Each structure stands twice: as structure tokens, then as C-alpha cells.
N, C-alpha and C positions, 0 to 999 in steps of 0.2 A: 552677189544676190542670187545667181543661178543655183548655188548650193542649197538654198533654202526654199526653192520653188519646186513643188511637186506637180508633175504633169501626168495626166491620165490619157492614154491613147486607147480608143475603142474602135475596133474594126473586126467584123466577123470573118475576115480573111486573115488568118494568123500571120502569114508571111508579110503582109502589108503592115499589120500592126507592129510586128517585131522590127521591121526595117525602119519605120518611122521613129520608134522609141530609141533604137540604137543611134540614129542620126542626131538625136537631141542629147543622148547620154554622152556622146563624144565631145560635146562642148560644155559639159558640166552639169546638165540638168538631171534631176532625179525623176525617173519615169516608171509608171505603173502601166501594165498592159491588160486589157480586157478583150476577149475574143467573142463577146456577144453583148448586145445591149443590156440584157438582164444582169450579166456579171458586172458591167460598167456601173449600173445603177446601185448595186450593192456597195461598190467602192465609194461612190459619191455620197451614199448615206453615212459613211464613216466621218465625213466632214474634213478629211485631210487632203484635199485636192485644191490646187490653185488655178490650174488651166486644164480644160478638157478639150482634146482633139478627137472628134468623132466622125465616122463615116455617116453620111446622110441616109443612105439606103442600106438597111440590114434586115435579116430575115425575121428576127423576133421583135425587137423594139427599135424604131428608127431614130435618127438623129434629132428630129423635132421633139420627141418625147424626152430624149436625153437633155436637150436644151431646157425644156420646161422644168424638169425635175431639178436640174442643176441650179437654175435661177431661184427656185423655191427654197431649196436646201442651203445653197451657198451663193447668196446674192453678189458677193464680191468676186466670185470665180469667173474667169473668162472662158467662152466656148468658141472653138474654131471648128467649122464644118468642112468636111472633105466631100467634094461632089464631082459628078461627071458633067459633061457639057449639057446633057439633056435635063438636068435638074437645077441649073443656075437660077432660074426664076424662083424656084422654091427656096433656094439658099438665100437669095436677096430678101425674100419675105421673112425668112428666119432672122436675118440681121435686124429687121424692124422689131422683132420680138425679143431682142437682147443678145443675139450672137455677135461676137467681136468682129469676125470676118469669115470669108470662105476661101478655100484653096481648090484649084482644079486638078483633077487627075490627068496624067501622072504627076505626083508631087515633085516640085523643084526643091531639093534639099536646102539650098541657100536661101530661097524665098521663105521656106518654112522657118528656118532658124531666125531670119530677120524679123518675121512677124511675131514669133514667140518672144524675141528680145524686146520688141516694142511693148508687148503686153506685160512682160515682167517689169519693165521700167515704169509703166503706168501704174501697176499695182504697188510698186515701191513708193511712188509719189503719194498715192492714196493712203498707204499705211503711215508714211511720215506725217502727212497732214492730220490724220486722225490722232496720231500719237501727240502731235503738237497741241491739238485741241484738248486732248485728255490732260496734258500737263498744265495747260492754261486753266482748265476747269478745276483741277486739283489745287492750283495755286491761287486762282483769282475768282472762283465762283463761275457762274454762268454768263457773266456779262462780257467776257473776253477782254478784260483789262490786260494790257501787255507791258511787261517790264520785269527784268531780272536784276536791275540795279539796286544797291543797298537802300537808296532813298525810296524807291517804289516798294521794296519789300517791307520797309518800315510802315508805309502808308497801308499796305494790304494787311499787315498784321493787326493794325488798329481796326480796319474795316471788319476783320473776322471777329474781333473781340466785342465790337459794339453792335453788330447787325442784329443780334437777338434781343437787344434791350429796347427801351422806349426813350432813351436819352436824346435830348435835343442836340443837334450837331451843326457846327459851323465849318464850312469848307472854304478855304481861301486858296488863291493861286491866280496866275495870269490867265488871260483869255486863251482858250484853246488847249488848256492842260487836262481837261476831262472832268470838270467838277460835276456836271450832270451825270456822267457815266459812273462816277463814284457813288453818287446819290442813288442811282438805279441799282447798283450792286448791293448797297446796304438794304434797300427796300426789298429786292428780290431774294435776299437771304434772311429776311425777317419774318416773324409770325404774321405780318400784314401782307405778305406777298400775293395772296389770293384776291386782293383788291388792287385796282390800278393806281399807280402813283400819280398824284395831281401836281402839275407844274405851273408856276406863275413867274414870269420875268418882270420884276418891278420896273426895270428901265424901259420896257416896251409898252407900258400902259400909261396913258396920260394921267396926270396927277388927280384931276377931277373925277376920274373913273376908277382909280386904283382901289378905293375903299369898297366900292360896289363889287369889284372883282373878288375882293377878299372876303367880304362879309355878306354880300347879297343885298337885295333891296325889295321893297314892296311895290306893288302897282301904284303909280301916281306919286312915288316918293320924290321925284324930281322931273323936270321937263324931259320927255323922251322915255320915261319909265312906264312903258305901256303894259307891262305884265310883271308878275312876281318872278324873281330870279334868285336861285341859290348861289352863294359865293363859293370860292375855292375851299374854304374851311369846311363847309357842309359837305361838299363833294368828296372831301378827303376823310370823312368820318370812317373810323376803323382802318384807315390807310395812312399814307405818308404825303405830306404837303412839302414840295420842294420850292422854296422861295429863292429864285436866282437874282443876282445883282441887288441884294438887300441893302447894299450901301447907297443905292440911288433912291431909296424910299423917303418921302418927305417926312418931316418931324411930326406933323399932325397925325399921320398914319402910323408912325412908330409908336405913339402913345397908345393907340387902340390895339395895335398888335401886342404890345406888352401886357395889356389887360387880358387879352385872350389867352396868352401863354400862362399867366398867373391864375386865372379863374377857370379856364376850360369852357368858357361860354362866349357866344357871339350874339350880336343883335343886328338884324338886317336894317339897312337904312330905311327910315320911315316907319319903323316898328318899335314897340316898347317891350316886346316879348323876347326873353332870353332863351337861347337854344344851346343845349350842351353839345359839345363836339369832342370827339376823341381822335385827334389827328396828331401823328408824330411829325415834328417839324425839323426839316433839314434846310438850312440857309446857306447861301454861297455868295461870294463877292470876289471881284478882282481888285478891290480897293483896300487901302490901309485903314481899317475901322478905328484904330487907336488914334491915328492922325485926324480922322474926321471928328472924333470925340473932342479933341483939343480945339478944333476949329468950330465947335458948336453945331456940327451938321449931323451928328449921330448921338443918340442917347446912351449914356454909359450904362444905365440900368438894363436897357434892352440888350446891349452888348454882352453883359454878364449872363443874361438869361439865354441868349443864343449860343454862347461859347461854353456850354457844359462840356462838350467834347470838341476839340479842335483838330482839323485835318488840313495840313498845308501841302498842296501839290507842287512838286518841283517843276520848274520850266525844263523844256527838253534839253537846253544847253547845259543843264546841271546833271543830266543823266544820259550822256552821249553813248554809253555802253548799250543802251536800249535801242539806239537808232537802227542798227542792222536788223534786229528782230521786228521792229515796226515796219521797216521797208519791205521785208520779205512777206510779212503778214498782209500788208495792204496790196502787195503785188498779186498774191494768190487771190485775195478777195475780189479785186477788180478784173483780173484776168478771167475769173469765173463769171462775174457779173456781165461782162461785155463779150463773153464767149470768144476769148482770144487765147491762143496757145503760146503764151510768153513764158519762157523758161527761167530767165534771170535778168539781172541788171549788170551791165559791163562794169569792169573795175574802174575805168575812167569816170563813168557816170557816178558811181558810188563815191569816188573821191570828191567830185564836185558837190554832191549832196552833203557830205560830211563837213565841207568848208563853210556851208551856209549856216547862219546863226539861228534860223527858225524863230523869228520874233512871234509868229503865230502859233508856235509850239506844235503839238501832235496834230491838231486840226489842219494846220498849214501843210505839214508833211503828207498827211492823208490826201488832201486835195491835190498836191503836187503829183503823187504817184498815180492818182486817178487820171489826171490830165495826161501824164506820160503814156499810160496804157491806152487811153482813148485815141491819141494821135499816132501811136506806133503802127507801122505797117510790117514790122519784122517780128521774129520770135525772141529778140533780145532788146531790152531797153538800153538806149545809148545816150550820150551827151546831147545829141541833136533833139532828143525828146524832152529835155528839161525846159520848163517855162523860161522865157527870156529874162525876166526880172531876177529869177533865182540864179540863172547861169551867169548873168553879168556880175552880180554881187559876189558869187563864189569865185569868179575869175579874178576879181579885184582883191580878194583876200590875200594878205601877205603870207608867205610860207612860214610855218612855225618851226621849221627845221633849224638846228644849230650848225649846219654844215658850213665850213669856211675853208678857203684855200689853204693848203699846207697840212691839212689833217692826214693822218695815216688812214689806210683803208679800213683798219679795225675801228679807229675812232669815228670815221664817217659812218660805218655800218651801225655802230652803237647809237649815234645821234639819229640816224634814220629810223631805227627801231623805236627809239624813245618818242620821236615825232609822230610816227604812225600810231603808236599806242595812245598817245595823247589825243590824236584826231578822232579815234574811235572810242574814246572814253574808257580805255583799258580792256576792251573786248578782244581777247587774244585770238579767238577764232577768226574774227573779221580782220585783225591786223595781219595774220598769216596770209589770208586771201589777198589782201591789198599788196603785200610784199612779194607775193608769188612764190611762197615757200610753204612747206607742210607745217602743221602745228607742232609736231615733234621737233622739227628743225628749229622752229621759233623758240620752243622751251629750252633747247640746248643753248641757243645763243643768249637767251635771257639769263640763264645760269652762268654762262661764260662771262657776260659783261656785268654781272651783279645787279640785274634789273628786276629780279623777282621780288 
């Protein structure tokens, strides 16, 4: 990483500037030297600087102006101030304005190198994080849907194809698989994105109020109707209406929903006036609608109207190769949210998380990582941070390895690699990490044992 970092040293005392630059060049950094503030600003204007080390007091342009210009031109660049004892207070004030740190004269070379190393590492993490978000945006739109597995790639390809249409969509999948997130992605990438998506959970509304929520009511339409109220369909005019848990909708409401889909008009309860609505409908359920149809609990004609385009979200246990990416993404998210400097999750903790079946899917995994971050007092999440119910079930999980007494070392190694790959859903990068070997070494062993 040092080879790609460009450091600008600014000091109007040429011997000091040169000595500082040489001390950093010896450990692999590329350094530029400016012997005046004005010369330093010209280099900063080129935009090819990662870290600026500047003296605070100079004859022409001082370090505070260097700091201000750097932050304006290169927001991601870090600035280190070099100061004498008499200007420490000013340097501290400068840190509040964006300086990374300050160093006292005379400079301790080892201290300087250590501080620069920290800044380089920090910038590397920021770049990696931005690159990850860029990749996610390119693959999944702006919603941050996470998944590189074939099943999720199939889902996301469908999302891309249908987002620009007005087709009615039915999203199915277990609880916690991200049905509402998919609906938001479709809406946010559609021509209707300038209007807010309207959400209604059919299972969360009492049956006697559901029709009012959907279609609205007039004042006095029923006891308690003290004023006129628009329903969700009207609120979703020119936008998208997301009907969650549509399988829980009573049959009487299903009939009226079918009419709205067919005619594009609604009638408020207590009114005879028809109102045209232009709302794209996305429905979702965790139930088997075809089974409900056979049981007489869901209308077949409504099912066909809703199921113009079908998206089935896989449970997490069927896309284990995404688990590592999800864990790392949630770790970054909650470390930032709770202002904790947690660098990673220990290998042992990862193994326990992989053993757990995640019946609550991605939502449960996300809640687990949040809990671990909240209770952690260290910079590494470990087994002790895993919630008890997850830890207990993971500990009880029987090992999937086919290791048996009498195997040769090579046979045992082959089975161990197979078992680890199975545990992480075929994610070779994660398998190498868990096995404690490099990816190249793993690839050689896969080839050797015919596991590719």
C-alpha cells in the first residue's frame, strides 16, 4: 500500500523538508517536497497527493491555509501538522478543522512513520469501502442488496429487467429474506421513483379496518369515521403500492382488490364516487399461495393478476456463499453507527456463525451482528459476543466433516477442505481464511484433489 501513497512534505526550511521526506522514502513511500507554502499549494492543486505533512509556521503561507486548501481540493487527503511547543494550542485547533494529527519538533522519525502508517491504513479502508459500495451499486442499484451467489444474481437480473416497466409483481420468500428491500429496489429504479413508495402490511391491520386502509373512507361512513380519509391506493397514485403479507388478506377484501387491479378505480367506503388511480402494485408473501388456493383461502383469479412477474427470494441457508459478505457489510455498518473501531470477526466466531441455520434469514443475521457490535468492548468480535441462543445451537450442530480414524493425511486434508467449502457455501476466499492458508495455496490443493 505504501507504494501507491503519495506524500507531500512542505517546509520552508529545505533541510528539514528533505530529511523528513528521506525518512519516509526509506520505508517505501513516494514523497514530494515543497520548500514554501505557495509551492506546496501548486502541488496540491494537481490533485495527486494522499497525505500532506506541513510545517505550521512558514514565511509565505502557513500550515492552516495549507490545511484549508487541501480539504477543499482533496477532501480524502490527510494533513499532518508539524509544530513547535509554542503553537500546540493552534495545532489542536487545526485538528478540529480537519487535520489528522500534529507532531512536535524535533520530529521523532519512528513516531512519524507510525502515524503515516496509520493514515495509509485508514485511507486504504476508506477506498476499499467505497469500492465495495461502487460494486454493490453497479450490481444491485442504490438499495444495497448484498449477494454474489447464483441465486441472488438471478433475482437481481430479473429486478433489472422489470424495474422500468409497470408490471404487477409478486415476491415470495421466507420472513427475513428481504422482500420489502427488493420492492424498494424496483421502485427506486423505476420511472415512479420521484414519488415515495407506499407500504401496507395486510397482516398488521385488523380485518374490519383493512378496506379503509386500502380504499379510504368518507366522514361518517362507519362508527369512528370522524373525517374523510384517503386510502393507500390514492396515496400511491403515480407511485408504487407495496402490499406485504398479501396471503393474510381476507377473501372479502381480495374481491375488491381484484376489481381495482382490473379497472384501475377505487371507491371510498361510504361513497358512490369512483376515483381513478395509477398505482403500480407489488405484492409479497411468505405463504404458499397455491396451497391457500386449494384450501379456499385465496382467490385463484387474484393470484394470476398478482403473479404477472414472480420473484422468489432464496433463504440464507441456500446461499451460504453470501454469508461472509453480509457479515462484513453489517460489521462495517454497525461499527460506524455505534462509533466503534472494530476491525474484524475472529475465525472461531465466524465458524460458529456459519454453523447456525439462520431461520430468520438475513434479518436475523443483521440483528445478530448489531448485537455483537453493541456488547463488544474490544476491536475484534469474538465467540463471547455471539448471542446465547445462536451460540448454543451452533455448538450443538454436528460436524459435517467426513474425517474418520485411519485416513491418510492427504485424505483427511481433502475432507477438511470439502467440509469447509460446504460450510461457507463454496466461498473460496472465506474457506482459505478459515483454513488459515492463502487463496493460491487453496487453489493448488483444490486442483490437486480434483475439487475444482
